[in-house]
C-alpha positions as CSV (number, residue, x, y, z in Angstrom):
1,M,0.0,0.0,0.0
2,R,1.3,3.4,-0.9
3,T,1.8,6.1,1.7
4,Y,-0.7,9.0,1.3
5,T,0.9,12.4,1.0
6,P,-1.5,15.4,1.1
7,K,-1.0,18.0,-1.7
8,P,-1.0,21.6,-0.6
9,G,-4.2,22.2,-2.6
10,D,-6.0,19.3,-0.8
11,V,-5.6,20.9,2.6
12,Q,-8.9,22.0,4.3
13,R,-8.2,24.9,6.7
14,D,-10.5,25.8,9.6
15,W,-10.5,28.8,11.8
16,Y,-10.5,28.4,15.6
17,V,-10.8,31.1,18.3
18,I,-9.3,30.4,21.7
19,D,-10.0,32.5,24.8
20,A,-6.8,32.6,26.8
21,T,-8.4,33.9,30.0
22,D,-6.8,32.0,33.0
23,V,-5.2,29.4,30.8
24,V,-1.5,28.5,31.6
25,L,0.7,29.9,28.9
26,G,2.6,26.7,28.2
27,R,-0.5,24.6,27.9
28,L,-2.1,27.2,25.6
29,A,1.1,27.2,23.4
30,S,1.3,23.5,23.1
31,Q,-2.4,23.2,22.0
32,V,-2.0,26.1,19.6
33,A,1.1,24.5,18.1
34,T,-0.7,21.3,17.5
35,L,-3.5,23.1,15.7
36,L,-1.1,25.2,13.6
37,R,0.9,22.1,12.5
38,G,-2.2,20.1,11.7
39,K,-1.2,17.2,14.0
40,H,-4.9,16.7,15.0
41,K,-5.9,15.8,11.5
42,P,-5.7,12.3,10.0
43,T,-4.0,13.7,6.9
44,F,-1.0,15.0,8.9
45,A,2.4,15.0,7.1
46,P,5.4,16.6,8.7
47,H,6.6,18.2,5.4
48,V,3.2,19.8,4.5
49,D,1.6,22.8,6.1
50,G,-1.8,21.2,6.8
51,G,-2.7,23.2,9.9
52,D,-5.6,25.5,10.7
53,F,-5.8,29.2,11.5
54,V,-5.9,30.1,15.2
55,V,-7.2,33.4,16.7
56,I,-6.2,33.9,20.4
57,I,-8.2,36.6,22.3
58,N,-7.7,38.0,25.8
59,A,-3.9,37.4,25.7
60,E,-3.4,39.9,28.5
61,K,-5.3,37.5,30.9
62,V,-3.1,34.5,30.3
63,A,-1.8,32.7,33.5
64,L,1.7,31.9,34.5
65,T,2.4,29.3,37.3
66,G,4.7,29.8,40.2
67,N,6.9,32.9,40.3
68,K,7.3,33.0,36.5
69,R,5.5,36.3,36.2
70,E,8.2,38.0,38.2
71,Q,11.3,35.8,37.7
72,K,11.1,34.5,34.1
73,L,12.8,36.7,31.5
74,A,12.0,37.2,27.8
75,Y,15.2,37.7,25.7
76,R,15.7,39.7,22.5
77,H,18.8,40.3,20.5
78,S,19.4,43.2,18.2
79,G,21.9,41.3,16.1
80,F,24.8,43.6,17.1
81,P,27.5,42.6,19.6
82,G,26.3,43.1,23.2
83,G,22.7,43.6,21.9
84,L,21.0,41.1,24.2
85,S,18.1,42.6,26.2
86,A,16.0,41.0,28.8
87,T,12.4,41.8,29.9
88,S,10.5,40.3,32.8
89,Y,7.2,38.6,31.9
90,S,5.3,40.9,34.2
91,E,6.5,43.9,32.1
92,L,6.0,42.0,28.8
93,L,2.4,41.0,29.6
94,E,1.6,44.6,30.7
95,K,3.1,46.3,27.6
96,N,2.8,43.7,24.8
97,P,0.9,40.6,25.8
98,E,0.6,39.5,22.1
99,R,4.4,39.1,22.0
100,A,4.5,36.8,25.1
101,V,2.0,34.4,23.6
102,E,3.6,34.5,20.1
103,K,7.0,33.8,21.7
104,A,5.7,30.7,23.5
105,V,4.1,29.3,20.4
106,R,7.1,30.0,18.2
107,G,9.3,28.0,20.6
108,M,7.0,24.9,20.0
109,L,7.1,25.1,16.2
110,P,9.8,23.9,13.8
111,K,12.7,26.4,13.3
112,T,12.3,26.1,9.5
113,T,10.6,27.9,6.6
114,L,7.6,25.6,7.2
115,G,7.5,26.6,10.9
116,R,7.5,30.3,9.9
117,Q,4.7,29.7,7.4
118,Q,2.7,27.9,10.1
119,L,3.3,30.8,12.6
120,G,1.8,33.2,10.0
121,K,-1.6,31.5,10.6
122,L,-1.5,32.6,14.3
123,K,-3.4,35.8,15.1
124,V,-3.1,37.1,18.7
125,Y,-5.1,39.9,20.3
126,A,-4.8,41.4,23.8
127,G,-8.5,42.2,24.2
128,A,-11.8,40.3,23.5
129,E,-12.3,41.7,20.0
130,H,-10.9,40.4,16.8
131,P,-11.5,41.3,13.1
132,H,-11.9,37.7,11.8
133,A,-15.6,37.3,12.3
134,A,-16.1,36.9,8.5
135,Q,-14.2,33.6,8.6
136,Q,-16.7,32.2,11.2
137,P,-14.1,30.8,13.6
138,K,-15.2,27.9,15.8
139,P,-14.6,28.2,19.5
140,Y,-11.9,25.8,20.7
141,E,-12.0,24.9,24.4
142,I,-8.9,24.2,26.4
143,T,-10.0,22.2,29.4
144,Q,-6.8,22.5,31.5
145,V,-6.8,25.9,33.2
146,A,-4.7,27.5,36.0
147,Q,-4.4,25.6,39.2
């Protein structure tokens, strides 16, 4: 029997909306990475972008366990020597909560052109409003919430 390989034109993409209120950041990121890669579909192939679009709302209300909000640092590098800068997650979630969620999801996707293509299907918004109502996204429920 031949191995089935999905063609890029055969991929059926759905839209999901996830409410990040009181959901632990790592658990949210792992679920979103699975949806973006398409691993929940029976037609999954690791070399084909068969994932779905994901819209995350209320990113500012995401939960971090333990003392991570004060102690965990988010690093950026400018590309120049000595250009490493660190920001605490409490400051990052206050100023730019979208970046905190995108950074967590990016770490769980492949570091290739395929991973960057899959990350392009992620839309993160700090508040409860999003401009993707025309795509009729289905609500996706994450059952594991903060302890």
